[in-house]
Steps between C-alpha positions, in 0.01 A plus 500: 500500500723555207636216277855522360668313222874533444750345265880464497749280315689227675867450395498155334813389695316586828162337435571192725627705784205737489245205513715346786490817704131548457437143620596626846437869534641622839226538764588843588459606134162340480400663821607848368308440171184422709568794741509738199147403389602269213251219435455217261856522378621270217804488262467308180783392265485449126841444330704792650203733584365537834156628558385605848141560615394640838232685670557811710252542783644802677446873479859633440671300235804720483544502874460125516758452223752730672448299835576182316810647319626617842464164666858342555373139431329605173819674399702195558244300294528746212876464502459134433220516237539832321832397313301192352274735314527752218243786484314553171621788281149650474450542883420831638768701685558380857354160423685166546198276411290672239152574600231391245165655406200305604264478191259237624360363814208265558369558847380196691174677573431520131610154391244210482643238717806264497504270217162595356462558136169604350425357149413781270330295233 
């Protein structure tokens, strides 16, 4: 399983529409995301920056992303939501959402327990 973090700008005049669209993502789009081995997918918003996090559980990321991009329902969804966003200038060639470098991860197997803090004194 590989974790992904991505960012993109949200056009300020489109923020309310973007949030509204994501309150009711089309069932076919959700099914395609799942069929393409995307798990634990979230999008966060701060001011006009969107941060997406997801986990990829498959064996052929490029193939799964090509499958998603070829899906007619997903293409229609992107026609609705892509105009609401503005890619960041420093993204890599070919990216719409800019991929981020993971620099830290706390594995659940290594963490103590939920809500536990050990007094170091």
